[in-house]
N, C-alpha and C positions, 0 to 999 in steps of 0.2 A: 573732699572730706567725706568719710564713710559714716553713714548713719548707724548708730548703735541699735542692736535688736533689743526690743522690750516686749515682754508678754505680761499684760495686766500690770505694768509699772515695774516689773522685775527684769533685770538683765540676765543673761545666760548663766553667769557664775552663781548668782543668787538662786536661780532655778535648780542648778545642779546640786547645791548645798541643802536644798529643802528635803524634808522627809516626804513620803507619799501622802501622809495625812495633811501636811501643809499644802502640798500641791493640789490635793483634791478640793481644797477650799477656793481655789482660783480658777479651776477648769469648769467648763459647762456641765450641766446636770447629768447628761448621759455618761460622760467620762467620770464624773464624780461617783456615780452609782457603781461603775465598773471597779474603780479603785476601792470603794467602801466594801463591796462584796468580796474582794480579794481576787487575785489572779489564780488561774488553774495551774496545775502542776506543770503542764506543757509550757504555759506562758512564763512561769518562774524559771524553768530550765532555759528558755529562749533568752530571757534577760541576762542570766548568768553567762550564756554562750556569747552574747553580744558584748559583754564587758571584757571577755577574754580575747575574742577574735575580731578582726576588722570586717571580714566578709562572712556573712551567714546566710544560708538558704533556709526558707521557711514556707510552710503552707498556712500559717496562722495569720489570716487576713484581718481578724478581729483584735489583734494586739494593738494596744494603745502606744503611741510614740511618746516616750519619756525623755526628759532633758539629758540624761546620760547617754542616750543613743545618738546625739547630734554629732555629725562628722563620720559616722559609720556607714558602710555599704551593706545594704540588705537586698537579698535576692528573693522577691516575693512571687509566689506561684499564682498565675492568673487562670489556671485550668488547663492550659496547653504548654506553657513555658514559664521560665523564671524571668521576671523583669528586674533589672538592676536599678535600685533606688538609692541615692545618696541622701541621707537624712540632713535636712537643713533646719535651722532654728525655727523657721516659720511653720514647720510641720508639727511642732509640739502640740499635743492634745488631739491630734487626728488619729485615724486608724490606718494600718498598713494597706488595707484593701482599697482605700481611696486613691492610692497612687499607682495601682496596678489594675487597670480596667479589664474586665472579663469579656466585654463585648466589643467587637470592632465596629467602626462607623460604616454605615452602608454607603456604597459608592455606586452611583447609577451611571450607565453608559448611554448608548443610543436608545431611541424609542423602541418599544417592543412590536411584535407582529400585530398588524391591524391598526397601528397608530397613524399610518399615513392617510387613510381614508378620512378620518375625522379631522385631521389637521389640514387636509387639502380643502375641506369645506369652508375653512376660515379665510382662505386666501382671497384677496381683493382682485377683481378683474378689471 
């Protein structure tokens, strides 16, 4: 049995049928302020492009994920390359940038120069 997705007690179809004003009443405050202030011209063009096409490339990492974007593939730029993200219902209310990280995790290898002397002092004889 598959569990139905709910966001603040609303299913996906109800979320898709809501206006932006109604949606702003149930999202957190930061997202509410973004909706209230209105989207920029670039963000409005991106929303229209996403409605028309399935795969869209963008540099707009501050774009809010809206219910009508669910199921679409977005290529989000992380500063070096475009990361492919498939929008899931759980992502509603988040920003594009949260899913395309700009920094890599540090990977450490062997100890550096001079590390052997200090570590040899710790050995038990």
